[in-house]
C-alpha positions in Angstrom: 38.8 -4.9 -8.8 38.4 -8.0 -7.0 40.6 -8.9 -4.0 42.2 -12.2 -2.5 40.6 -13.2 0.6 44.1 -14.3 1.6 45.6 -11.1 0.8 42.6 -9.0 3.1 42.9 -11.3 6.0 47.0 -10.9 5.8 46.3 -6.9 6.1 44.4 -6.8 9.0 46.3 -9.7 11.0 49.5 -7.0 10.0 47.8 -3.9 11.4 46.0 -5.4 14.1 47.7 -4.9 17.8 45.2 -6.7 19.8 45.9 -10.4 18.1 42.9 -12.2 16.2 40.8 -9.9 15.1 38.3 -12.9 13.4 35.0 -13.1 14.5 33.6 -16.5 14.8 29.9 -15.9 15.4 27.2 -13.9 13.2 29.1 -15.1 10.1 27.2 -15.7 7.0 27.6 -18.7 5.8 26.3 -19.9 2.0 23.6 -22.3 1.5 22.8 -22.7 5.0 19.0 -23.1 6.2 18.9 -21.2 9.3 17.7 -17.3 8.9 20.5 -15.2 8.9 20.1 -11.8 10.8 21.0 -8.8 9.4 20.4 -5.3 11.0 19.7 -1.9 9.4 23.3 -0.3 10.2 24.9 -3.6 8.5 22.8 -2.9 5.5 23.9 1.0 5.5 27.6 -0.8 5.7 26.8 -2.4 2.6 25.7 0.5 0.6 28.5 2.0 1.8 31.4 -0.3 0.9 30.6 -3.8 -0.3 34.0 -4.7 0.8 34.2 -3.9 4.6 30.9 -5.6 4.7 32.0 -8.7 3.1 34.5 -8.9 5.2 32.5 -8.3 8.5 29.6 -10.6 7.4 31.3 -13.4 5.7 34.8 -13.7 7.1 33.9 -11.8 10.5 36.6 -9.5 10.5 34.7 -6.0 11.5 35.8 -2.6 11.3 37.4 -1.1 14.3 34.4 0.0 16.7 33.9 4.0 17.1 33.7 5.9 20.3 30.5 5.8 22.1 28.4 9.0 21.5 27.8 9.0 25.3 26.2 12.3 25.6 24.1 11.7 22.6 22.7 8.5 24.4 21.7 10.4 27.1 19.9 12.5 24.9 17.8 10.0 23.8 16.9 8.1 26.4 15.6 11.1 28.1 13.5 12.3 25.0 12.0 8.9 25.3 10.8 9.3 29.4 9.7 12.4 28.0 7.8 10.8 25.2 6.8 8.1 27.4 4.6 10.4 29.5 2.6 11.2 26.8 2.3 7.8 25.5 0.9 6.7 28.9 -1.5 9.7 28.9 -2.5 9.2 25.2 -1.9 13.0 24.8 0.3 15.3 22.4 3.5 16.2 23.5 4.0 20.1 23.2 6.4 19.6 20.3 3.5 18.1 18.6 1.5 20.8 19.2 4.1 23.5 18.6 5.0 22.1 15.1 1.3 21.6 14.0 1.6 17.4 13.9 -1.5 15.5 14.3 -0.4 12.6 16.4 0.3 11.4 19.8 2.9 8.7 20.5 1.8 5.0 19.5 1.0 2.6 22.2 1.8 -0.9 21.8 3.3 -4.2 23.9 6.4 -4.6 21.7 7.2 -1.0 22.0 10.4 -1.7 24.3 11.2 -4.5 22.0 11.3 -2.5 19.0 13.3 0.0 20.5 16.2 -2.5 22.2 19.3 -2.7 20.1 20.0 -6.6 18.4 16.1 -6.7 18.9 14.2 -4.0 17.0 11.4 -4.4 14.6 12.1 -7.9 12.6 10.6 -9.2 9.5 12.2 -12.3 7.7 12.8 -11.3 4.3 11.7 -15.3 2.6 14.0 -14.2 -1.0 17.1 -13.9 0.7 16.2 -16.1 3.9 17.3 -12.6 6.1 16.1 -11.5 9.0 16.1 -7.9 8.8 16.2 -6.0 12.1 15.8 -2.5 13.1 15.8 -0.4 16.6 14.0 2.6 16.6 13.8 5.7 18.8 10.0 6.2 18.6 6.5 6.0 16.6 3.5 8.4 16.8 0.4 7.5 15.3 -2.2 10.4 13.5 -5.7 10.1 13.2 -6.0 7.9 10.6 -4.4 5.4 11.9 -0.9 6.0 10.3 2.1 4.8 12.2 4.8 7.8 11.7 8.4 6.7 12.4 10.6 9.5 14.5 14.3 9.3 15.3 15.8 11.3 17.5 19.3 13.5 16.7 21.6 15.0 18.9 24.3 17.9 17.9 25.6 21.1 18.4 26.2 23.8 15.9 25.5 27.8 15.1 24.4 26.4 11.5 20.7 26.0 10.5 19.8 22.0 10.9 19.0 20.7 7.3 19.0 17.3 6.0 21.1 18.0 2.7 24.6 17.3 4.1 25.7 14.1 2.0 25.9 12.3 5.3 22.5 12.8 6.6 21.7 10.8 3.8 22.3 7.5 5.8 19.6 9.3 8.5 16.9 9.5 5.2 17.9 5.6 4.6 17.5 4.7 8.4 14.4 5.9 8.7 13.0 4.6 5.4 14.4 0.8 6.0 12.2 1.3 9.8 9.4 2.2 7.4 9.7 -0.9 5.2 10.4 -3.2 8.3 6.6 -1.8 9.7 4.8 -2.2 6.7 6.4 -5.8 6.1 4.7 -6.2 9.7 1.3 -4.9 8.4 1.3 -1.6 9.5 0.0 1.3 8.1 2.9 3.7 7.6 3.0 7.5 6.9 5.4 8.3 4.1 6.1 11.2 6.2 8.6 10.6 9.5 10.3 13.3 11.9 13.5 13.8 12.8 13.6 15.5 16.5 16.7 17.3 16.8 18.2 18.4 19.8 20.7 21.2 19.3 23.5 21.8 22.2 23.6 25.8 23.0 27.3 26.8 22.7 26.8 30.5 23.0 26.3 30.5 26.5 28.3 32.8 28.8 29.2 30.0 31.3 28.8 26.3 31.2 27.4 26.1 34.9 27.2 22.0 35.3 24.6 21.9 32.6 24.0 22.0 28.6 21.0 23.3 27.6 19.3 22.3 23.9 17.3 23.8 21.3 14.9 21.3 20.3 13.5 21.2 16.6 11.1 18.7 14.5 12.4 18.0 10.8 9.8 16.4 8.5 11.1 14.2 6.0 9.0 12.5 3.3 10.5 8.8 3.2 10.6 6.4 0.0 11.5 2.3 0.9 11.6 1.2 -2.7 14.4 0.7 -2.9 15.2 -1.5 0.5 14.3 -4.9 -1.1 16.5 -4.4 -3.7 19.3 -3.6 -1.6 18.7 -7.0 0.4 18.9 -9.1 -2.5 22.1 -7.1 -3.6 23.4 -7.6 -0.5 22.7 -11.6 -0.2 24.4 -11.8 -3.5 27.5 -10.1 -2.6 27.6 -12.5 0.7 27.2 -15.5 -1.4 30.0 -14.4 -3.7 33.5 -16.5 -3.8 35.4 -13.2 -4.0 36.2 -10.3 -1.7 34.2 -7.1 -3.6 35.8 -4.0 -4.9 35.8 -0.9 -1.8 33.1 1.4 -1.8 34.2 4.8 -3.7 34.0 6.9 -0.7 35.5 4.1 1.9 37.9 5.3 4.2 38.9 2.3 6.0 39.9 -0.2 2.9 42.7 2.6 1.7 44.2 2.9 5.1 44.2 -0.7 5.3 46.1 -1.1 1.5 48.5 1.6 2.4 49.2 0.1 6.0 50.2 -3.0 4.2 51.9 -2.1 1.8 54.3 0.0 3.6 54.7 -3.0 6.3 55.2 -5.2 3.4 57.9 -2.9 1.7 
C-alpha cells in the first residue's frame, strides 16, 4: 500500500506541538550529482520501516528523537579509555586474556575519526553515489593481521546475556556494516567480532554512590553479504515518487495514522 505525500505531511503537522518539524538539510534529491551521506543507523531505519526512512531522508521529516542514554554513554567512554591504555602500549587487555582472544587493540592514525559520530569509517558506494558511514566503538587486531570489530553495550539484567533476542538482530547488522565498511577500505577483516557487555549489578544491598558492572565478551560471526543489496534497495526507495508502505513492526506509523484519524474524525 502506498500513501500520498500530502497526507503524511498533514499527519505530522497535526500531531506536532513544536511547529514545523520538516528538516531542510541532509535531504536526498534524485539525480543530484553530489554524493549523499547515509549512516549505518539510517540503513537500519530503512530495514525497519521504509516509510519512516523515506519521510526522513527524502522529505526531511524524521522520527521524534529518543532520550539520550547517558549512563550507557559513560560506560562507552570509560571502556574506550581503558582499552586505549593498552592500545598505546600494544598490550592485551585483561578481558582478552580472560576470554582467550589472541589480539591487541588496533593502532591507526584515524582511530579517533572512525569513532566519531557523523564521521566514522566512510566509503563511497559508487553504484548508488552514497557515502556510507559508521562510527565504531573499537577495533582489535590479531596475529594474522585481521581487524576485529568490537562493539560496547551496557545493560542491567539478572538474565543470562545472549544475542538471541529479536531486537539484538540490529546489533548484529550494526557489526556487519562495520565489517563491510572496513573491507571496502582495504582492510583484512575477521568474520568474528565481539560485543563487550557491561552488566550493571542490581543485587547489591545499597547504592553507596556507585554502580558496579560485570563485564562479559560475546563473540559473533558476521556475514556482510546483505549490505550491498540493502544500500541499493535504500537508493531505489528514495528514488521513488510515492511513500512506501510502513514496516510490519514499526510503532511510529500506526501512531501517526491513529492520531490523524482521531483528529480528523
